[in-house]
C-alpha positions in Angstrom: 94.0 -46.0 -86.0 93.6 -43.0 -88.0 95.3 -40.0 -86.4 96.3 -36.7 -87.8 100.0 -37.0 -87.7 101.5 -33.8 -89.0 100.8 -30.5 -90.5 102.7 -27.8 -92.4 101.5 -24.3 -91.4 101.3 -21.9 -94.3 99.6 -18.6 -95.3 97.3 -19.3 -98.2 96.5 -17.1 -101.1 93.8 -15.3 -99.2 96.2 -14.2 -96.5 94.7 -16.5 -93.9 96.4 -19.1 -91.7 96.0 -22.7 -92.9 97.1 -26.2 -91.9 97.7 -29.0 -94.4 97.4 -32.4 -92.9 97.3 -36.0 -93.7 96.3 -39.0 -91.7 97.4 -42.5 -91.6 95.5 -44.8 -93.8 95.3 -47.9 -95.8 97.7 -48.5 -98.7 96.5 -49.3 -102.2 97.2 -53.0 -102.2 95.2 -53.6 -99.0 92.3 -51.5 -100.2 91.7 -53.6 -103.3 92.3 -56.8 -101.5 89.5 -55.9 -99.1 87.3 -54.6 -101.8 87.4 -58.0 -103.5 86.1 -59.6 -100.3 83.3 -57.1 -99.8 80.0 -56.8 -101.6 80.4 -56.2 -105.3 81.9 -53.0 -106.7 81.1 -52.5 -110.3 83.9 -52.4 -112.9 83.6 -48.7 -113.5 83.9 -48.1 -109.7 87.1 -50.2 -109.7 88.4 -48.2 -112.6 87.8 -45.0 -110.8 89.3 -46.5 -107.6 92.5 -47.3 -109.5 92.6 -43.8 -111.0 92.1 -42.3 -107.6 94.7 -44.6 -106.1 97.2 -43.2 -108.5 96.5 -39.6 -107.5 95.1 -39.1 -104.0 95.0 -37.6 -100.6 97.4 -35.3 -99.1 94.1 -33.7 -98.8 91.7 -36.5 -98.4 91.5 -38.1 -95.1 92.0 -35.3 -92.7 95.4 -34.4 -93.8 98.0 -34.2 -91.3 101.3 -34.3 -92.8 103.2 -32.4 -95.3 106.8 -32.9 -96.2 109.3 -30.2 -95.8 112.5 -29.6 -97.7 114.4 -32.2 -95.7 111.8 -34.8 -96.3 110.6 -34.7 -92.7 107.1 -34.2 -91.5 106.1 -31.0 -89.8 104.2 -31.3 -86.6 100.4 -31.0 -86.4 99.0 -29.2 -83.4 95.3 -29.3 -82.3 93.4 -27.4 -79.8 90.3 -29.6 -79.2 92.1 -31.3 -76.3 91.9 -28.1 -74.2 95.5 -27.1 -75.0 97.8 -26.9 -78.0 99.1 -30.4 -78.4 101.0 -32.3 -81.1 98.8 -35.1 -82.5 101.5 -37.7 -82.2 101.5 -37.2 -78.5 97.7 -37.7 -78.0 96.6 -41.3 -77.5 93.6 -41.9 -79.7 92.2 -41.3 -83.2 92.5 -37.6 -84.0 92.0 -36.0 -87.4 92.3 -32.6 -88.9 90.7 -31.5 -92.1 92.8 -28.8 -93.6 91.6 -25.6 -95.3 93.0 -26.9 -98.6 90.8 -30.0 -98.2 87.8 -28.0 -97.2 88.1 -25.6 -100.1 88.1 -28.5 -102.6 85.2 -30.2 -100.9 83.1 -27.1 -100.5 83.7 -26.3 -104.2 82.1 -29.7 -105.0 79.2 -29.3 -102.6 78.7 -26.6 -100.0 77.6 -29.1 -97.5 79.4 -29.4 -94.1 78.1 -33.0 -93.5 79.3 -34.1 -96.9 82.8 -32.8 -96.1 82.9 -34.8 -92.8 81.6 -37.9 -94.5 84.4 -37.6 -97.1 87.3 -37.0 -94.8 86.3 -38.7 -91.6 86.0 -42.5 -92.1 83.6 -43.1 -89.2 81.1 -40.3 -90.1 77.8 -41.5 -91.6 76.7 -40.3 -95.1 75.3 -36.8 -95.5 71.5 -36.5 -95.8 71.9 -33.5 -98.2 69.3 -31.8 -96.1 69.0 -29.1 -93.4 68.1 -32.0 -91.0 71.0 -34.2 -90.0 69.0 -37.1 -88.6 71.2 -40.3 -89.1 74.5 -38.4 -89.4 76.5 -40.0 -86.6 80.1 -40.5 -85.7 81.1 -44.1 -85.0 77.5 -45.0 -84.3 77.0 -42.2 -81.7 76.3 -38.5 -81.6 79.3 -36.1 -81.7 79.6 -32.8 -79.9 79.8 -30.0 -82.5 81.8 -26.9 -81.5 82.7 -23.6 -83.2 85.9 -22.3 -81.8 85.0 -24.2 -78.6 81.4 -22.9 -78.4 78.9 -25.8 -78.2 76.6 -25.9 -81.2 74.9 -29.2 -80.3 71.6 -29.3 -78.3 71.6 -32.6 -76.4 68.6 -31.7 -74.2 66.3 -31.6 -77.3 68.2 -32.9 -80.2 66.3 -31.6 -83.2 69.1 -32.7 -85.5 69.5 -29.2 -87.1 72.9 -28.3 -85.7 74.9 -29.0 -88.9 74.2 -25.6 -90.4 75.5 -22.8 -88.1 78.1 -20.8 -90.0 79.2 -20.1 -93.6 81.8 -22.5 -94.9 84.2 -19.6 -96.0 85.1 -18.7 -92.4 86.2 -22.2 -91.5 90.0 -22.6 -91.4 90.1 -26.3 -90.4 88.1 -28.9 -88.6 89.6 -30.9 -85.7 87.9 -34.3 -84.9 88.4 -36.4 -81.8 87.0 -39.8 -82.6 85.3 -41.8 -79.8 83.8 -40.8 -76.5 85.4 -37.8 -74.8 84.6 -35.6 -71.9 87.4 -33.1 -72.5 84.9 -30.5 -73.9 81.9 -31.4 -71.7 78.6 -33.1 -72.1 77.3 -34.6 -75.3 80.5 -36.1 -76.9 79.6 -39.8 -76.7 80.7 -40.3 -80.3 83.5 -37.7 -80.4 84.2 -34.0 -80.8 84.0 -32.0 -84.0 85.6 -28.6 -83.5 85.3 -26.0 -86.4 88.2 -23.5 -86.1 87.6 -20.1 -87.8 90.1 -18.2 -89.8 92.4 -15.5 -88.4 94.5 -12.9 -90.3 98.2 -13.9 -90.6 99.5 -11.4 -93.1 100.4 -7.9 -92.0 98.4 -5.0 -93.4 94.8 -4.7 -94.6 93.3 -6.9 -97.3 89.9 -7.1 -98.9 88.5 -10.2 -100.5 85.6 -11.3 -102.7 84.4 -14.8 -103.2 81.7 -16.2 -105.5 80.4 -19.7 -106.0 77.6 -21.0 -108.3 76.4 -24.5 -109.2 73.8 -25.7 -111.6 72.3 -28.8 -113.3 71.1 -26.5 -116.2 67.5 -26.4 -115.2 65.5 -23.2 -114.8 64.9 -23.5 -111.1 68.1 -25.1 -109.7 70.8 -22.4 -109.7 72.7 -22.1 -106.4 74.9 -19.1 -105.8 76.8 -17.5 -102.9 78.9 -14.4 -102.6 80.9 -13.0 -99.7 83.0 -10.1 -98.9 85.8 -10.1 -96.3 88.1 -7.5 -94.6 91.2 -8.6 -92.8 93.8 -6.5 -90.9 96.9 -7.4 -88.9 99.4 -5.3 -87.2 101.9 -6.0 -84.4 99.3 -6.0 -81.6 95.9 -5.8 -83.3 94.0 -8.0 -85.8 90.6 -8.0 -87.3 88.6 -10.3 -89.6 85.1 -9.4 -90.9 83.0 -11.4 -93.3 79.5 -11.0 -94.7 77.8 -13.4 -97.2 74.5 -14.0 -98.8 73.3 -17.2 -100.5 70.4 -18.6 -102.4 69.8 -22.3 -103.2 67.5 -23.6 -105.9 66.0 -27.0 -106.4 68.0 -30.1 -107.4 67.5 -33.0 -109.8 68.5 -36.7 -109.7 70.3 -38.5 -112.4 67.0 -39.4 -114.2 66.1 -35.7 -114.4 63.4 -35.9 -111.7 63.2 -33.0 -109.3 64.5 -33.9 -105.9 62.1 -34.3 -103.0 62.0 -31.4 -100.6 61.6 -32.1 -96.9 59.3 -29.2 -95.9 58.8 -30.5 -92.3 62.3 -31.5 -91.0 64.0 -28.9 -93.1 65.9 -28.8 -96.4 68.6 -26.9 -98.1 66.6 -26.9 -101.4 64.7 -23.7 -102.2 66.4 -21.7 -99.4 68.2 -18.4 -98.8 70.7 -17.6 -96.1 73.2 -15.1 -94.8 76.1 -14.9 -92.4 77.8 -12.0 -90.6 81.0 -12.9 -88.8 83.8 -10.9 -87.2 86.7 -11.6 -84.9 88.8 -8.8 -83.3 91.9 -9.4 -81.2 94.5 -7.5 -79.2 97.8 -8.8 -78.0 99.7 -7.5 -75.0 103.0 -9.2 -74.9 102.3 -12.7 -73.6 98.6 -11.9 -73.3 95.8 -11.8 -75.8 92.1 -10.8 -75.7 89.8 -11.8 -78.5 86.1 -11.2 -79.2 84.2 -13.1 -81.9 80.6 -12.9 -83.1 78.7 -15.0 -85.6 75.2 -14.4 -86.9 73.9 -17.1 -89.2 70.5 -17.6 -90.9 69.1 -20.3 -93.3 65.5 -20.2 -94.3 63.2 -21.9 -96.8 61.6 -19.8 -99.6 58.4 -21.8 -99.5 58.0 -22.2 -103.2 57.7 -26.0 -103.4 55.7 -28.8 -101.8 56.6 -32.4 -101.1 55.3 -34.8 -103.8 55.2 -38.4 -102.4 56.9 -41.1 -104.4 55.4 -44.5 -105.6 57.1 -47.1 -103.4 55.8 -50.1 -105.4 57.4 -48.7 -108.6 60.6 -47.5 -107.0 59.8 -43.9 -107.7 61.4 -41.6 -105.1 59.9 -38.6 -103.5 59.8 -35.4 -105.6 58.6 -31.8 -105.4 55.9 -29.7 -107.0 55.6 -25.9 -107.3 53.3 -24.7 -104.5 53.1 -22.9 -101.2 53.2 -25.2 -98.1 51.0 -24.4 -95.1 52.6 -22.3 -92.4 56.0 -20.7 -92.2 59.0 -22.1 -94.0 61.6 -24.1 -92.0 64.6 -22.1 -90.8 67.7 -22.0 -88.6 68.8 -18.9 -86.7 72.1 -19.1 -84.9 73.8 -16.5 -82.8 77.2 -17.2 -81.2 79.6 -15.0 -79.3 82.8 -15.6 -77.3 85.3 -13.5 -75.3 88.7 -15.3 -75.0 91.6 -14.4 -72.9 95.0 -16.1 -73.0 98.2 -15.7 -71.1 101.1 -17.6 -72.5 103.5 -17.1 -69.5 101.6 -17.2 -66.2 103.2 -18.9 -63.2 105.4 -21.1 -65.5 102.5 -22.2 -67.6 99.7 -21.0 -70.0 96.3 -19.8 -68.9 93.1 -19.5 -71.0 89.6 -18.5 -70.3 86.5 -18.3 -72.5 83.1 -16.8 -71.9 80.5 -17.7 -74.5 76.9 -17.5 -75.4 74.9 -19.5 -78.1 71.3 -18.8 -79.1 69.8 -21.3 -81.4 66.3 -21.4 -83.0 65.0 -24.0 -85.4 61.5 -23.8 -86.9 60.1 -27.0 -88.5 57.5 -27.1 -91.2 53.8 -27.4 -90.6 52.1 -30.8 -90.6 48.8 -32.5 -89.6 50.5 -35.3 -87.6 48.3 -37.0 -85.1 50.5 -35.8 -82.2 49.4 -32.2 -82.9 45.6 -32.9 -83.0 43.4 -31.4 -80.3 39.7 -31.4 -80.7 39.4 -28.4 -78.3 41.1 -26.3 -81.0 39.9 -27.9 -84.3 38.2 -31.1 -85.5 40.5 -34.1 -85.5 42.6 -34.4 -88.6 42.3 -30.7 -89.5 44.8 -29.0 -87.2 48.0 -27.9 -88.7 50.9 -26.9 -86.5 54.7 -26.7 -86.6 57.3 -27.1 -83.9 60.0 -24.8 -82.8 63.1 -25.5 -80.7 64.7 -22.7 -78.8 68.0 -23.4 -77.0 70.1 -20.7 -75.2 73.5 -21.4 -73.6 75.8 -19.4 -71.4 79.1 -20.8 -70.3 82.6 -20.4 -69.2 85.8 -22.5 -69.6 89.0 -22.0 -67.7 92.2 -24.0 -68.4 95.7 -23.8 -67.0 98.5 -25.9 -68.5 101.9 -26.2 -66.8 104.9 -28.2 -68.2 107.5 -29.7 -66.0 105.3 -29.8 -63.0 107.2 -31.2 -60.0 109.5 -33.2 -62.3 110.9 -32.7 -65.7 108.6 -34.1 -68.4 105.4 -34.0 -66.4 102.7 -31.7 -67.8 99.6 -30.8 -65.7 96.4 -29.4 -67.1 93.7 -28.1 -64.7 90.5 -26.3 -65.3 86.8 -26.0 -64.7 83.8 -25.5 -67.0 80.4 -23.9 -66.3 77.3 -24.3 -68.4 73.7 -23.0 -68.3 71.5 -24.4 -71.0 67.8 -23.6 -71.3 65.9 -25.5 -74.0 62.2 -25.7 -74.9 60.1 -26.9 -77.9 56.8 -25.1 -78.7 54.1 -25.4 -81.3 54.4 -22.1 -83.2 51.0 -21.8 -84.8 48.9 -22.5 -81.7 51.4 -21.4 -79.1 51.2 -24.7 -77.2 54.1 -26.2 -75.1 55.4 -29.5 -76.4 58.6 -29.7 -74.4 58.6 -27.6 -71.2 61.6 -25.3 -70.5 64.5 -27.5 -69.5 66.8 -25.7 -67.2 70.2 -27.4 -67.1 73.3 -26.3 -65.2 76.6 -27.9 -64.6 80.0 -27.4 -63.0 82.8 -29.6 -64.1 86.3 -29.4 -62.7 88.9 -31.5 -64.5 92.6 -32.5 -64.3 94.9 -34.1 -66.8 98.5 -35.3 -66.4 100.9 -36.2 -69.2 104.4 -37.6 -68.8 106.9 -38.1 -71.6 109.8 -40.4 -71.1 111.9 -40.9 -74.2 109.7 -42.6 -76.9 106.8 -43.1 -74.5 104.0 -40.6 -73.7 101.4 -41.4 -71.1 98.3 -39.4 -70.4 95.5 -39.7 -67.9 92.8 -37.5 -66.4 89.4 -37.2 -64.7 86.5 -34.8 -65.2 83.8 -34.6 -62.5 80.4 -33.5 -63.7 78.0 -32.0 -61.3 74.8 -31.4 -63.2 71.2 -30.5 -62.4 68.2 -30.5 -64.7 65.1 -28.6 -63.5 61.7 -28.6 -65.1 58.5 -26.8 -63.9 55.1 -28.5 -63.8 53.6 -28.8 -67.2 50.8 -30.5 -69.2 51.4 -32.8 -72.1 49.6 -32.4 -75.5 46.1 -33.8 -75.9 47.6 -36.7 -78.0 49.3 -37.9 -74.8 46.2 -37.5 -72.7 46.8 -34.0 -71.5 48.7 -35.4 -68.5 49.8 -33.2 -65.7 53.5 -33.9 -65.0 54.8 -32.6 -61.7 57.9 -30.5 -62.0 61.0 -31.4 -60.2 64.7 -31.8 -60.7 67.2 -34.5 -61.4 70.8 -34.3 -60.3 73.8 -36.1 -61.6 77.3 -36.4 -60.2 79.6 -38.4 -62.4 83.3 -38.8 -62.8 84.5 -39.7 -66.3 88.1 -40.8 -66.8 90.6 -41.2 -69.6 94.0 -42.9 -69.8 96.2 -43.7 -72.7 99.8 -44.1 -74.0 101.8 -43.8 -77.2 105.0 -45.7 -77.8 107.2 -44.6 -80.7 108.8 -48.0 -80.9 110.8 -47.6 -84.1 111.7 -44.9 -86.7 108.5 -43.8 -88.4 106.4 -46.3 -86.3 104.2 -45.7 -83.2 101.5 -47.6 -81.4 98.8 -46.4 -79.0 96.3 -47.7 -76.6 93.5 -45.5 -75.0 90.4 -45.7 -72.9 88.1 -42.7 -72.5 84.7 -41.9 -71.2 82.0 -39.5 -72.5 79.1 -38.1 -70.5 75.7 -37.2 -71.9 71.9 -37.2 -71.4 69.3 -39.0 -73.4 67.1 -36.7 -75.5 65.4 -35.3 -72.4 62.9 -33.3 -74.4 61.8 -36.3 -76.3 61.3 -38.2 -73.1 59.3 -35.5 -71.3 57.0 -34.6 -74.1 55.8 -38.2 -74.5 54.7 -38.9 -71.0 51.3 -40.6 -71.3 51.0 -42.3 -67.8 49.1 -40.4 -65.1 50.9 -39.4 -61.9 54.4 -38.9 -63.3 56.9 -36.5 -62.0 60.2 -35.3 -63.5 62.3 -36.5 -60.6 61.0 -40.1 -60.9 61.6 -40.6 -64.6 64.4 -43.1 -64.9 64.8 -42.2 -68.6 66.7 -39.0 -67.4 69.6 -41.0 -66.0 72.8 -40.0 -67.7 74.6 -41.9 -70.5 78.2 -42.8 -69.7 80.0 -44.2 -72.8 83.4 -45.8 -72.6 85.6 -46.1 -75.7 88.5 -48.5 -75.7 90.9 -48.3 -78.7 94.2 -49.6 -79.9 96.1 -48.6 -83.0 99.4 -48.6 -85.0 100.7 -45.9 -87.2 103.6 -45.5 -89.7 104.6 -42.3 -91.4 107.6 -41.5 -93.7 108.5 -39.2 -96.5 106.6 -41.2 -99.1 103.5 -41.8 -97.2 101.7 -43.0 -94.1 99.5 -45.8 -92.8 97.3 -46.4 -89.8 94.9 -48.9 -88.4 92.8 -48.8 -85.3 90.2 -51.0 -83.6 87.7 -49.6 -81.1 85.0 -50.8 -78.7 82.5 -48.3 -77.4 80.0 -49.4 -74.7 77.2 -47.8 -72.6 75.4 -49.9 -70.1 72.4 -47.5 -70.1 72.3 -46.2 -73.6 69.7 -44.3 -75.6 68.0 -45.7 -78.7 65.2 -43.9 -80.6 62.7 -46.3 -82.1 59.8 -45.2 -84.4 56.5 -46.9 -83.6 53.7 -47.7 -85.9 52.2 -44.2 -85.5 55.5 -42.7 -86.7 56.4 -41.3 -83.3 59.9 -41.5 -82.0 60.3 -43.1 -78.5 63.5 -43.2 -76.4 64.4 -46.7 -75.2 67.0 -46.9 -72.4 68.9 -50.1 -73.3 72.6 -51.0 -73.4 74.4 -50.2 -76.7 77.8 -51.5 -78.0 79.5 -50.2 -81.1 82.6 -51.9 -82.4 84.6 -51.0 -85.5 87.9 -50.6 -87.2 89.3 -48.0 -89.4 92.2 -48.1 -91.9 93.6 -45.2 -93.8 96.7 -44.4 -95.8 98.4 -42.0 -98.1 101.2 -42.5 -100.7 103.2 -39.7 -102.3 105.0 -41.2 -105.3 106.1 -37.8 -106.5 106.0 -34.3 -105.0 103.0 -33.1 -107.1 101.0 -36.4 -106.7 99.4 -37.9 -103.7 97.0 -40.9 -103.4 95.0 -41.8 -100.3 92.2 -44.1 -99.2 90.3 -45.0 -96.1 88.0 -47.8 -95.0 85.7 -47.8 -92.0 83.5 -50.6 -90.7 81.0 -49.9 -87.9 79.0 -52.6 -86.1 76.5 -51.4 -83.4 74.4 -53.6 -81.3 71.6 -53.1 -78.8 68.9 -55.1 -77.0 65.1 -55.1 -77.1 65.0 -54.4 -73.4 67.2 -54.3 -70.3 68.5 -57.8 -69.7 67.7 -59.0 -73.2 70.3 -60.4 -75.6 72.4 -57.8 -77.5 71.3 -59.1 -80.9 69.7 -56.1 -82.5 71.8 -54.1 -85.0 71.7 -50.3 -84.7 69.7 -48.8 -87.6 70.3 -45.9 -89.9 69.2 -43.4 -87.3 72.2 -44.4 -85.2 75.0 -45.6 -87.5 76.3 -45.5 -91.1 77.1 -48.3 -93.4 80.6 -49.7 -94.2 82.4 -47.0 -96.3 85.5 -46.7 -98.5 86.9 -43.5 -99.8 89.7 -43.1 -102.4 91.1 -39.8 -103.6 93.9 -38.4 -105.7 95.4 -34.9 -105.7 97.7 -33.8 -108.5 99.5 -30.4 -109.0 100.5 -30.3 -112.7 101.6 -26.7 -112.1 102.5 -24.9 -108.9 99.4 -22.7 -109.4 96.9 -25.5 -110.1 95.5 -28.5 -108.4 93.3 -31.4 -109.6 91.3 -33.7 -107.3 89.4 -36.9 -108.1 87.6 -38.8 -105.3 85.3 -41.8 -105.1 83.1 -42.9 -102.2 81.6 -46.4 -102.0 78.9 -47.4 -99.5 78.5 -51.1 -99.0 75.2 -53.0 -98.8 73.5 -53.4 -95.4 70.7 -55.7 -94.5 69.8 -56.0 -90.8 67.2 -57.1 -88.2 65.4 -59.4 -90.6 61.8 -59.9 -89.3 62.6 -58.2 -86.0 59.9 -56.1 -84.2 60.0 -54.5 -80.8 56.6 -53.4 -79.6 55.1 -51.7 -82.7 58.6 -50.7 -84.1 59.7 -52.6 -87.1 63.5 -52.8 -87.1 64.2 -54.5 -90.4 66.3 -52.4 -92.7 67.8 -52.8 -96.2 70.3 -50.7 -98.0 71.8 -51.2 -101.5 75.1 -49.5 -101.7 76.5 -47.3 -104.5 79.6 -45.5 -105.6 79.8 -41.7 -106.2 82.7 -40.0 -108.0 83.5 -36.3 -107.8 86.2 -34.1 -109.4 87.5 -30.6 -108.8 90.2 -28.3 -110.1 91.5 -24.9 -109.0 93.8 -22.4 -110.8 95.6 -19.4 -109.4 96.0 -16.5 -111.7 96.8 -12.8 -111.6 93.0 -12.2 -111.7 92.2 -14.4 -108.7 91.7 -18.0 -107.9 89.3 -19.9 -110.2 87.7 -23.3 -109.4 85.5 -25.8 -111.2 84.0 -29.0 -110.0 81.6 -31.8 -111.0 79.7 -33.6 -108.3 78.5 -37.1 -109.1 80.7 -37.2 -112.2 79.2 -40.4 -113.5 75.6 -39.2 -113.0 74.7 -42.1 -110.7 71.0 -42.6 -109.9 70.7 -43.4 -106.2 68.5 -43.1 -103.1 70.4 -42.0 -100.0 71.4 -44.3 -97.2 68.9 -43.0 -94.6 66.0 -42.9 -97.0 66.6 -46.5 -98.2 67.1 -47.9 -94.7 65.1 -45.9 -92.2 62.4 -44.3 -94.4 61.8 -47.1 -96.9 58.1 -47.2 -96.2 57.5 -43.5 -96.1 56.4 -42.2 -99.4 57.2 -38.6 -98.4 60.8 -39.3 -97.2 62.3 -41.5 -99.9 64.8 -38.9 -101.2 67.1 -39.5 -104.2 70.5 -37.9 -104.2 71.8 -35.1 -106.5 72.7 -36.1 -110.1 75.6 -34.6 -112.0 76.2 -31.0 -110.9 78.6 -28.4 -112.2 80.0 -25.8 -109.9 82.4 -22.8 -110.5 84.0 -20.4 -108.0 86.2 -17.3 -108.1 87.9 -15.5 -105.2 90.3 -12.6 -105.2 92.2 -10.6 -102.5 92.8 -6.8 -102.9 
């Protein structure tokens, strides 16, 4: 298992609260023993691995432990479980990525998905794009939250939810691995909760931060600058932040301009901004807090996709030019009002009201699905889709320790959600996915009992959900079918149970079983109806997905390091698999899916200034060609990542400086040889690679300076998703970034 074990709470140089954590992981001898058995790692990669293993990860794997003056570990507390809870009392694989880790990784690459792929073993490789298709957690989709506000859009998963806030405002990331219903619908792969910063230092401070990166080409400078104001007094606190950003083009290791995805969305050739503020007032044991986030990311429209030459191994590139239509963009607006009472009826009470407005515009294309001879001759009609998703919700939680008997903690609550999602064609104002009106009420209860070295937890959440859709007509490509409106109701109880046994000094073991609740991509199902006489209420494809995750693990932690190993088995009898047919159209297949895997991670601290860490994750997902067929089809790159190993080293040669070296190796993957289901070809091939990054930060009287090199060895590679899932698509075979230099500066006044 790989849980966040502990954390040391500090105030960083910016005056904000931060957690430093480490999680259990594999030790250096086991790592290299396993590497020798796996597909080949080149000598230079092994050399880097040894270097890393002599310097790595109090920051790397989701750090959760720091050592205090007595050599003991300080406790890590997470909030993603609906209450503040020490990690070593939560059965399951929990991880926390600290602010120190995030600042190092965001210096290397300002890419939230790349940070998750580095620190979370089961997270698939980053696409390095605005689109996040293929970025899964343990072979399934995670629920993404910002301070508890859902950012994911499961009703019409356009895979654009990865960019919703500026990286500077993030204090830490809490990750619950495996299916979970504790935060509501959509967490079949787990929960990723981004926690924003809060002022912790009394008084008023002002801050400036600047980051720039380049590959020394005329069109590839990236830069970002932000300004913050923080204030804290006895009963009042405020944090405000504003930032602007521009991203240029990128180049691979051969000096070829990277391909831009003008349709699904890219971070190349874009500009963005973020405005965030959080204001809080404390009244004794009570606190009221309001937070708002306004985020934009939009393409500049200065480059066009230049298809590669598959037969010669030439990846997709880009050419100067103006694409048809409007540039792809993300617009995100989030707001929440939080109330907490720390001493109410012998327990603690919290309530949150939230709203989330999301809009993603995709680039224009002449795809066959958009053609309609009533508007233009076949093959000449350009259009671009737009997903609009608006959520309103409320969460109420009450936690009471020592309920009825000493040691028994009870947690009760209820969640309310209203989600309205639609997908339109922006240029012709046609409906592609009708307005999906989803509402749910979900009461839940959780009990925890601690008896000596044993902690037992169990609970149930009952989902009462309804999806309503008005009568609509499909696009001409589907036959302009009239689909009768209707509703589908779901009532499902999802359960969890688990226990932790601290069976010896520094040792613990856990066993856990939890369920997650979700829907298939309802929009993808409804927009593709091509059979006459259909109605929403009769579509079996709208039946819910219930995923059960069973997991067992062992952990060890001590003053000089920690180690953890876990094995999980995740199953859904009526799963959801997206298959691409010969026309390039994604179809939802409702078939069972099983994902099994194991994760090992570890960290060693030979001296106080030096830490070494590593992780290894293997994911094996299977599905069937149809209901009742054998489970002999491997999940493809759209659903799961390859086997992955990460090594990292952190060294503080001086109290005011830190150096980090990290290496990530993705292993080869060849699956479904010769397999075809319908017109969907399932065969995939991936040739692995090793990437090495380095970063250094220095605190001075003039501020904090940072410098980093991404892809230190200038490795030429084509990304995992492009190799495996888009190998035959000339316009989507994207190479990764070559060697890139970045520098940063921040200062508080």
